[in-house]
MIVOLUM-181338 format. One line per field, with one value per residue (C-alpha): residue number from 1; residue in one letter; x, y, z. Coordinates in steps of 0.5 Angstrom, whole numbers, plus 500, padded with zeros to 3 digits. Each point is the difference from the previous one (the first is absolute). Layout:
N
resi c(NUM|...)
resn c(A|...)
xx c(X|...)
yy c(Y|...)
zz c(Z|...)
This chain:
295
resi c(1|2|3|4|5|6|7|8|9|10|11|12|13|14|15|16|17|18|19|20|21|22|23|24|25|26|27|28|29|30|31|32|33|34|35|36|37|38|39|40|41|42|43|44|45|46|47|48|49|50|51|52|53|54|55|56|57|58|59|60|61|62|63|64|65|66|67|68|69|70|71|72|73|74|75|76|77|78|79|80|81|82|83|84|85|86|87|88|89|90|91|92|93|94|95|96|97|98|99|100|101|102|103|104|105|106|107|108|109|110|111|112|113|114|115|116|117|118|119|120|121|122|123|124|125|126|127|128|129|130|131|132|133|134|135|136|137|138|139|140|141|142|143|144|145|146|147|148|149|150|151|152|153|154|155|156|157|158|159|160|161|162|163|164|165|166|167|168|169|170|171|172|173|174|175|176|177|178|179|180|181|182|183|184|185|186|187|188|189|190|191|192|193|194|195|196|197|198|199|200|201|202|203|204|205|206|207|208|209|210|211|212|213|214|215|216|217|218|219|220|221|222|223|224|225|226|227|228|229|230|231|232|233|234|235|236|237|238|239|240|241|242|243|244|245|246|247|248|249|250|251|252|253|254|255|256|257|258|259|260|261|262|263|264|265|266|267|268|269|270|271|272|273|274|275|276|277|278|279|280|281|282|283|284|285|286|287|288|289|290|291|292|293|294|295)
resn c(X|X|X|X|X|X|X|X|X|X|X|X|X|X|X|X|X|X|X|X|X|X|X|X|X|X|X|X|X|X|X|X|X|X|X|X|X|X|X|X|X|X|X|X|X|X|X|X|X|X|X|X|X|X|X|X|X|X|X|X|X|X|X|X|X|X|X|X|X|X|X|X|X|X|X|X|X|X|X|X|X|X|X|X|X|X|X|X|X|X|X|X|X|X|X|X|X|X|X|X|X|X|X|X|X|X|X|X|X|X|X|X|X|X|X|X|X|X|X|X|X|X|X|X|X|X|X|X|X|X|X|X|X|X|X|X|X|X|X|X|X|X|X|X|X|X|X|X|X|X|X|X|X|X|X|X|X|X|X|X|X|X|X|X|X|X|X|X|X|X|X|X|X|X|X|X|X|X|X|X|X|X|X|X|X|X|X|X|X|X|X|X|X|X|X|X|X|X|X|X|X|X|X|X|X|X|X|X|X|X|X|X|X|X|X|X|X|X|X|X|X|X|X|X|X|X|X|X|X|X|X|X|X|X|X|X|X|X|X|X|X|X|X|X|X|X|X|X|X|X|X|X|X|X|X|X|X|X|X|X|X|X|X|X|X|X|X|X|X|X|X|X|X|X|X|X|X|X|X|X|X|X|X|X|X|X|X|X|X|X|X|X|X|X|X)
xx c(369|507|502|507|504|501|507|504|502|508|502|502|508|503|503|508|502|497|503|507|499|497|501|506|506|498|505|495|496|507|497|495|505|504|494|499|507|501|494|502|508|499|505|499|501|502|499|506|497|496|501|496|499|500|493|498|497|496|495|494|498|506|497|506|498|505|503|507|504|507|501|507|500|504|506|500|497|495|493|496|492|496|493|498|493|501|503|506|503|507|499|504|506|498|501|506|503|497|504|506|500|499|506|504|498|502|507|505|505|507|496|501|495|499|496|495|493|495|494|493|494|493|495|492|497|492|500|501|507|497|494|499|504|497|507|500|507|506|507|506|508|507|502|507|500|505|498|502|498|494|503|499|506|501|505|506|500|504|495|494|503|501|494|495|498|500|499|504|493|498|505|495|494|493|493|493|494|494|494|495|494|501|499|494|498|502|505|504|505|503|503|493|497|504|499|492|501|504|495|493|502|497|502|496|500|504|506|506|506|506|498|493|498|503|497|493|502|503|497|492|496|495|505|502|497|495|505|505|494|499|507|500|494|502|507|496|495|506|504|493|499|507|499|494|503|505|496|495|506|502|493|500|507|497|494|504|505|494|497|507|501|493|501|507|497|494|506|504|493|499|507|499|494|503|506|495|496|506|503|493|500|507|498|494|504|505|495|497|507|501|494|503|507|500|499)
yy c(626|501|505|503|501|507|502|502|507|500|502|507|501|506|504|499|507|500|493|503|506|496|492|498|504|494|494|496|502|500|493|504|505|493|497|506|501|493|500|506|499|492|498|499|506|500|507|502|507|505|508|505|504|507|501|495|504|498|506|497|507|500|502|497|497|494|496|496|495|498|492|497|492|495|501|507|503|506|500|506|499|506|502|506|502|507|501|504|501|499|494|495|505|500|492|501|505|496|493|504|504|493|497|506|500|493|500|503|505|496|493|497|500|492|502|504|497|498|504|498|506|497|505|499|505|502|504|498|500|501|499|494|494|494|499|502|497|503|498|504|499|501|496|500|498|500|505|495|493|502|495|502|501|495|500|496|494|504|505|495|497|507|503|494|503|498|506|506|504|496|504|506|502|497|503|498|504|497|504|496|504|497|493|497|496|493|497|495|498|502|506|503|498|505|505|498|502|506|503|498|499|493|493|494|494|495|505|496|505|501|504|501|495|505|506|496|499|507|505|497|506|496|498|507|502|506|505|497|500|508|501|497|503|507|499|498|506|504|497|500|508|502|496|504|506|499|498|506|505|496|501|507|502|497|504|507|498|499|507|503|497|503|507|500|497|506|505|498|500|507|502|496|504|506|499|498|506|505|496|501|508|500|497|505|506|497|499|507|503|496|503|507|498|503|496)
zz c(576|503|505|500|506|502|499|507|501|501|506|502|501|503|494|499|501|507|501|498|506|505|500|495|504|505|500|501|493|496|497|496|497|499|496|496|498|498|496|496|500|498|506|507|504|507|503|505|503|498|500|500|493|499|500|505|506|506|500|497|498|495|493|496|494|500|505|500|504|499|501|500|499|502|495|502|494|500|498|500|500|498|500|495|499|496|494|499|494|502|504|496|501|508|500|497|505|506|497|499|507|504|496|502|507|501|498|505|499|498|499|493|495|501|506|496|501|495|500|498|499|501|498|501|496|501|493|493|498|492|496|495|503|504|504|507|503|497|501|499|500|497|494|497|493|494|495|495|503|504|505|508|504|505|506|500|505|505|500|500|506|504|498|499|494|493|495|501|500|506|505|498|503|497|500|501|498|502|496|505|497|493|503|497|507|497|504|495|505|507|498|497|507|503|495|501|508|498|496|504|507|500|499|497|504|495|500|502|498|505|506|499|505|505|497|501|507|502|495|500|502|504|505|502|506|500|502|494|495|502|499|493|498|502|496|494|500|501|494|496|502|498|493|499|502|495|494|501|500|493|498|502|497|493|501|501|495|495|502|500|493|498|502|496|494|501|500|494|496|502|498|494|498|502|495|494|501|500|494|497|501|498|493|499|502|494|495|502|498|494|497|501|496|493|494)
C-alpha cells in the first residue's frame, strides 16, 4: 500500500496592492516591478523612477477601491499600473482618460510632438470583465490598416530610427487588462506565475518568473516583524470590510429596487382593474340605452 506525500502549502505573500503602497516605491525594490513588466510586455524593462498615482495615499485607513503608480522606464516611456477591485461601468473610458492625460502632461508647451512619450496602461482587475470567456489577459493597441489591402501601416526608415518603433500604431498608447479572477490557477508559463500570485497572494516553490525571487525575499508574510504583520492584517481587514460594505449596499439596492418594482406593479394592476370595471359599467349602460331605442 503506497502513501502519498502531502502537498506543501504555498507560501503566503503580501498582496500586490499593499506592496504598491508600501514597498514598490522604494528604488531597492524596483526589480520586482521590472520583473513583472518584463514578463507582461515581453521585453526587458528597466525602471528609471516611480511617481505616485492619483489614488496612492499613505493613510492605511484609506478606503479607495483602487491604487496606482506611474513608472518611467529607461527609454522615457510611461507605465501606469492600476489595481481595481470594484466594477465601474465607465472604467474603460477612465483608463483611456488616464493614459491620455499622462500623455499630455508629459509634453511641455512649445516642445515638438516628437517628444511625446509612449504610454502603457496596465490594469489589474479583481472583478470579471464579462461572462462566458476563459481569457484573463487582454491587450489593446492602435492599428492603422489599409481599407482595401488590410496592410499595416509601418513607419518610414527615418521615423523608425527616430522613434525606435516599427508600426505607426506603436507610437500610440497600449492597454493591458488583467482579469485575474478569471485565471484557472494553472500556470503554463512565467507570466501565468505572476497572474497566479496576483490572484492568490501565494507562490509555488517552483515558480521562476522574473522578479518573483525578490517577491519571496521582500514580501514574504512570515518574514515580517510582529508589528509589520499587524499593520498588514489591519490593512487587509479594512479592505475586506470595505468590499463587504459595497457588496451589502449593492444587495440592499437590488432588494429595494425589487420592492419598488413590486409596488409599482401592484399600482398598475389596480389601475388596470379600475379601468376594466369602468369599461364594463359603460358597456352595461350602453346596453340599457339600446333597449330603450324604438325598433
